[in-house]
C-alpha positions as CSV (number, residue, x, y, z in Angstrom):
1,M,1.6,12.2,-19.4
2,I,1.6,9.2,-21.7
3,V,4.3,6.7,-20.7
4,T,4.8,3.6,-22.9
5,T,7.4,1.0,-23.7
6,T,6.6,1.2,-27.4
7,P,8.6,3.5,-29.7
8,G,5.5,5.6,-30.5
9,V,1.9,6.3,-29.4
10,D,-0.9,4.9,-31.4
11,G,-3.0,7.6,-33.0
12,K,-0.4,10.3,-32.2
13,T,2.5,11.8,-34.1
14,I,5.8,12.6,-32.4
15,V,6.4,16.2,-33.3
16,E,9.5,16.9,-31.1
17,Y,12.1,14.9,-29.3
18,K,13.2,16.4,-26.0
19,G,15.9,13.9,-24.9
20,I,16.5,10.9,-22.7
21,V,15.0,11.0,-19.3
22,F,15.7,8.9,-16.2
23,G,14.2,8.1,-12.9
24,E,16.2,6.3,-10.2
25,V,15.2,5.0,-6.7
26,V,17.4,3.2,-4.3
27,A,15.4,1.7,-1.5
28,G,16.5,-0.1,1.6
29,V,14.7,-3.1,3.0
30,N,14.4,-3.0,6.8
31,V,14.9,-5.7,9.3
32,V,11.1,-6.3,9.8
33,K,10.6,-6.9,6.1
34,D,13.7,-9.2,6.1
35,I,12.2,-11.3,8.9
36,A,8.8,-11.5,7.2
37,A,10.4,-12.4,3.9
38,S,12.5,-15.1,5.6
39,F,9.3,-16.8,6.7
40,S,7.9,-16.7,3.2
41,N,11.2,-18.2,2.0
42,F,11.2,-20.9,4.6
43,F,7.5,-21.9,4.2
44,G,7.1,-21.0,0.6
45,G,4.8,-18.5,-1.0
46,R,5.1,-14.9,-1.9
47,S,6.7,-12.1,0.1
48,G,4.2,-9.3,0.3
49,S,6.6,-7.0,2.1
50,Y,9.2,-7.3,-0.6
51,E,6.6,-7.0,-3.3
52,D,5.2,-3.8,-1.8
53,E,8.6,-2.3,-1.6
54,L,9.3,-3.2,-5.2
55,I,6.0,-1.7,-6.3
56,Q,6.6,1.5,-4.4
57,A,10.1,1.9,-5.7
58,R,9.0,1.4,-9.3
59,Q,6.1,3.9,-9.0
60,S,8.5,6.5,-7.5
61,A,11.1,6.0,-10.3
62,L,8.4,6.3,-13.0
63,H,7.0,9.4,-11.3
64,E,10.5,11.0,-11.2
65,M,11.0,10.2,-14.9
66,E,7.7,11.8,-15.7
67,Q,8.5,14.9,-13.8
68,R,11.9,15.2,-15.6
69,A,10.1,14.8,-19.0
70,A,7.5,17.5,-18.1
71,A,10.3,19.9,-17.0
72,L,11.6,19.5,-20.6
73,G,8.2,20.3,-22.0
74,A,7.3,16.8,-23.1
75,N,3.8,15.3,-22.9
76,A,4.9,11.7,-23.4
77,V,7.8,9.3,-22.7
78,V,8.3,6.5,-25.3
79,G,10.6,3.5,-25.3
80,V,10.5,3.1,-21.6
81,N,12.8,0.5,-20.0
82,I,12.7,-0.6,-16.4
83,G,15.6,-2.2,-14.6
84,Y,16.1,-3.7,-11.2
85,E,19.2,-4.4,-9.2
86,A,20.2,-5.5,-5.7
87,L,22.9,-3.3,-4.2
88,G,25.0,-3.3,-1.0
89,A,27.3,-5.7,0.7
90,D,24.4,-7.9,1.8
91,N,22.1,-7.0,-1.2
92,G,19.9,-5.1,1.3
93,M,19.2,-2.3,-1.1
94,L,17.0,-2.3,-4.2
95,M,17.7,0.0,-7.1
96,V,15.0,0.6,-9.7
97,N,15.9,2.7,-12.7
98,V,13.6,3.7,-15.6
99,S,14.6,5.5,-18.8
100,G,12.9,6.6,-21.9
101,T,12.7,9.3,-24.6
102,A,10.8,12.5,-23.7
103,V,8.7,13.6,-26.6
104,V,5.9,15.9,-27.6
105,V,3.0,14.1,-29.3
106,R,-0.1,15.5,-31.1
């Protein structure tokens, strides 16, 4: 499956549009990761625990979108957009949503 943020695929022609597809993941950040991140916040530096959670959520959302595109008969998704948002009363949840247009390219 070709996945790209561009409106087309170099060297390929879009021969059919299948529709808009989405992938969404809402992930919670647990207490241990919060504690580790608070040390990074206090002392400075990057929070590996939050970064790992973000990477995993993004990969899961992209995979979900690809599966939905494949179910429509597409072999590519173009114009992909990725969004992030903190959710919950204490912003303890992370939402990653991806969207794009499922197409058939040749």
